[in-house]
RODO-2510 file (C-alpha; in nm, 4 decimals, decimal comma):
residues 75
     n   res          X          Y          Z
     1     m     5,9645    16,2348     9,6633
     2     s     6,0118    16,6076     9,5451
     3     k     5,8524    16,8897     9,7316
     4     y     5,5236    16,9294     9,5206
     5     c     5,1799    17,0422     9,6138
     6     f     4,8954    16,8071     9,4833
     7     i     4,6328    17,0895     9,4791
     8     t     4,8318    17,4155     9,3692
     9     g     5,1156    17,2492     9,1649
    10     k     5,3812    17,4588     9,3350
    11     k     5,7344    17,3117     9,3517
    12     t     6,0891    17,3973     9,4202
    13     i     6,2252    17,6658     9,2013
    14     f     6,5844    17,8120     9,1860
    15     g     6,7336    18,1400     9,1632
    16     n     7,0216    18,3503     9,2955
    17     k     7,1074    18,4733     9,6472
    18     r     7,2342    18,8222     9,6294
    19     s     7,4639    18,9732     9,8709
    20     y     7,5061    19,3292     9,9594
    21     s     7,7875    19,3754     9,7018
    22     m     7,5364    19,1939     9,4557
    23     s     7,7364    18,8812     9,3882
    24     k     7,5335    18,5999     9,3246
    25     s     7,5293    18,2390     9,3969
    26     k     7,2773    17,9784     9,3404
    27     r     6,9812    17,8916     9,5981
    28     k     6,6494    17,7161     9,6220
    29     f     6,3095    17,8381     9,6780
    30     i     6,1314    17,5749     9,8810
    31     p     5,7444    17,5744     9,9126
    32     n     5,6029    17,5396    10,2695
    33     i     5,4911    17,1722    10,2352
    34     h     5,3117    16,9632    10,4935
    35     y     5,1543    16,6354    10,5167
    36     h     4,7681    16,6708    10,6308
    37     k     4,4879    16,4247    10,6837
    38     f     4,1431    16,5079    10,5502
    39     w     3,8254    16,3189    10,6130
    40     s     3,6428    16,2243    10,2857
    41     e     3,2709    16,1997    10,3060
    42     e     3,2207    16,0401     9,9817
    43     k     3,4931    15,7628    10,0503
    44     k     3,4195    15,7421    10,4221
    45     r     3,8015    15,7434    10,5310
    46     f     4,0885    15,9835    10,5873
    47     i     4,3006    16,0954    10,2926
    48     r     4,6640    16,1857    10,3528
    49     l     4,7895    16,4754    10,1158
    50     r     5,0969    16,6502    10,0716
    51     l     5,0001    17,0293    10,0357
    52     t     5,1232    17,3777    10,0951
    53     t     4,9903    17,5970    10,3708
    54     k     4,7780    17,7880    10,1305
    55     a     4,6067    17,4816     9,9893
    56     i     4,5317    17,3466    10,3372
    57     r     4,3566    17,6801    10,4298
    58     c     4,1636    17,6885    10,1035
    59     i     4,0406    17,3170    10,1714
    60     d     3,9379    17,4063    10,5245
    61     k     3,7405    17,7002    10,3697
    62     n     3,5896    17,5283    10,0727
    63     g     3,5864    17,1572    10,1408
    64     l     3,7853    16,8719    10,0043
    65     e     3,5727    16,7355     9,7452
    66     c     3,5507    17,0679     9,5898
    67     f     3,9342    17,0854     9,5102
    68     i     3,9493    16,7166     9,4022
    69     k     3,6807    16,7632     9,1514
    70     n     3,8048    17,1060     9,0016
    71     k     4,1659    17,0647     9,0337
    72     k     4,2427    17,2566     8,7109
    73     e     4,0262    17,5424     8,8290
    74     f     4,2284    17,6128     9,1343
    75     k     4,5436    17,6900     8,9397
***
């Protein structure tokens, strides 16, 4: 499975690594992805999601159900 955040939609992007002499070589920018379990009150069970650290902080602040219902508004 690729590095992709369920909530924010962040994924790996590609770019150039630039040296001091400004020569370029290809590199990847990988998002900070973690697996995290959240308790869902509606389903009465844990839900395991693969999220960025930004999404984990936002879910802790606003609640899981808010983001699952309004996934399009978060982007």
